[in-house]
C-alpha positions as CSV (number, residue, x, y, z in Angstrom):
1,R,0.0,0.0,0.0
2,I,1.3,3.4,-0.9
3,T,0.0,6.9,-0.4
4,I,0.0,9.5,-3.2
5,S,-0.4,13.1,-2.4
6,A,-0.7,16.0,-4.9
7,T,-0.6,19.6,-4.3
8,D,-1.1,22.6,-6.7
9,H,0.6,26.1,-6.6
10,G,-2.5,27.9,-6.2
11,T,-3.5,30.4,-3.5
12,P,-4.3,28.8,-1.3
13,P,-2.7,25.5,-2.4
14,L,-5.2,22.6,-2.8
15,S,-4.1,19.0,-2.2
16,A,-5.5,15.6,-2.4
17,T,-4.4,12.1,-1.1
18,I,-5.2,8.6,-2.0
19,E,-4.0,5.2,-0.9
20,V,-3.4,2.7,-3.5
21,D,-3.0,-1.0,-3.0
22,I,-0.6,-2.7,-5.2
23,T,-0.7,-6.6,-5.7
24,L,2.4,-8.2,-7.2
25,L,1.5,-11.4,-9.1
26,D,4.2,-14.0,-9.3
27,F,5.7,-14.6,-12.7
28,N,6.8,-18.2,-13.6
29,D,10.5,-17.3,-13.8
30,N,11.9,-20.4,-11.9
31,E,12.0,-24.0,-13.0
32,P,11.9,-26.8,-10.6
33,I,15.2,-27.9,-9.3
34,F,16.0,-31.5,-8.1
35,N,18.2,-32.1,-5.2
36,P,20.0,-34.3,-5.8
37,T,19.8,-34.8,-9.5
38,F,21.0,-38.5,-9.4
39,Y,19.1,-41.0,-7.3
40,N,20.3,-44.6,-6.6
41,A,18.2,-47.1,-4.9
42,T,18.1,-50.9,-4.2
43,V,14.9,-53.2,-4.0
44,S,14.7,-56.8,-3.3
45,E,13.2,-59.0,-6.0
46,D,10.8,-60.5,-3.5
47,E,9.1,-57.1,-2.6
48,D,5.4,-56.9,-3.3
49,V,3.7,-55.1,-6.2
50,G,3.0,-51.6,-5.0
51,H,6.2,-51.4,-2.8
52,C,7.6,-47.9,-3.1
53,I,11.4,-47.8,-3.6
54,V,12.6,-44.2,-3.8
55,Q,11.1,-40.8,-3.6
56,V,12.5,-38.0,-6.0
57,S,12.1,-34.5,-5.0
58,A,12.2,-31.0,-6.7
59,S,11.3,-27.7,-5.4
60,D,10.2,-24.4,-7.2
61,P,10.3,-21.1,-5.5
62,D,7.5,-19.6,-7.5
63,E,4.3,-19.0,-5.8
64,G,0.8,-20.4,-6.3
65,V,0.3,-22.9,-9.3
66,N,3.6,-21.8,-10.6
67,G,5.4,-23.4,-7.7
68,V,3.3,-26.6,-7.5
69,V,5.6,-29.6,-8.9
70,T,4.3,-32.7,-10.5
71,Y,6.4,-35.8,-11.5
72,S,6.4,-38.1,-14.5
73,F,8.3,-40.5,-16.6
74,P,9.2,-39.1,-20.1
75,Q,6.9,-40.5,-22.9
76,T,9.3,-42.8,-24.4
77,P,9.1,-46.4,-25.4
78,I,11.7,-47.4,-22.7
79,A,9.7,-45.6,-19.9
80,R,6.6,-47.2,-20.9
81,Q,8.1,-50.5,-20.3
82,L,9.5,-49.9,-16.8
83,P,8.0,-52.0,-14.1
84,F,7.5,-49.0,-12.0
85,E,5.2,-46.1,-11.8
86,I,5.8,-42.6,-10.4
87,R,3.3,-40.8,-8.2
88,S,2.7,-37.5,-9.8
89,D,2.1,-35.6,-6.7
90,S,4.7,-37.1,-4.4
91,G,7.6,-38.3,-6.6
92,W,7.5,-41.8,-5.1
93,I,8.6,-44.6,-7.5
94,C,6.8,-47.7,-6.8
95,M,6.7,-51.3,-8.3
96,T,3.8,-52.2,-10.8
97,Q,4.9,-55.8,-11.3
98,T,7.1,-58.4,-9.5
99,L,10.7,-58.3,-10.2
100,D,13.1,-61.1,-10.9
101,H,16.9,-60.6,-10.9
102,D,17.5,-63.7,-12.8
103,T,15.2,-63.1,-15.9
104,E,15.1,-59.5,-16.0
105,P,17.5,-56.6,-15.9
106,S,19.3,-56.3,-12.5
107,K,19.4,-52.7,-12.8
108,Y,17.3,-50.0,-14.3
109,D,18.4,-46.7,-15.3
110,F,15.8,-43.9,-16.4
111,S,15.0,-40.3,-16.1
112,V,12.1,-38.5,-14.4
113,T,10.7,-35.0,-15.0
114,A,9.5,-32.4,-12.6
115,K,7.0,-29.9,-14.1
116,D,5.7,-26.8,-12.4
117,G,2.1,-25.3,-13.1
118,G,3.7,-22.9,-15.8
119,N,5.1,-25.9,-17.8
120,L,8.8,-25.4,-16.9
121,D,10.4,-28.5,-16.2
122,A,13.7,-30.3,-15.0
123,T,15.1,-33.7,-15.3
124,A,16.7,-36.1,-12.7
125,W,18.2,-39.7,-13.3
126,V,17.4,-42.7,-11.3
127,S,19.2,-46.0,-11.1
128,I,17.3,-48.9,-9.3
129,F,19.5,-52.0,-8.6
130,I,17.4,-55.5,-8.2
131,D,18.8,-57.3,-5.2
132,D,18.9,-61.0,-5.9
133,I,17.3,-63.3,-3.4
134,N,18.3,-67.0,-3.5
135,D,15.3,-68.7,-4.9
C-alpha cells in the first residue's frame, strides 16, 4: 500500500491524497530444481507389487500454481516398459509388477521429469538395482 499526495501551486494551495493497494503477481520465472539430480536405490526382488522404492524431490520457489511440482516419466518406449510407476504428486517410484533378478535386468536406469504449473521442467536420473534373493 502506498499513499500518493498531490498539491497545486494555487493560492491557497489545494491538495488531495489517495491510498493505492498494489498486488504483485508471481511470474513463472523459476523452473523446478531436483536436489539431488541423481538417485540410486536398491530393491529386493521379493518385494510386493505396490512397494515404493525411492522418492524423487524437486522444489520450485515460485508462488501459487507456478510453484506446484508434479512428477512423471518421459513419454518414451523405454519408460512405458518400466516395471514402475511414479506418483505424480509425491515423486514416489513404486513397483507395478514383480521383479526377478534372474530373468529381467538387474538394474534399471531412467529419467524422471518435474514440471511446475507454468510448464517449466527439470530432469533427474534414477538407477534402481534389483537385489537377488536365493530362490
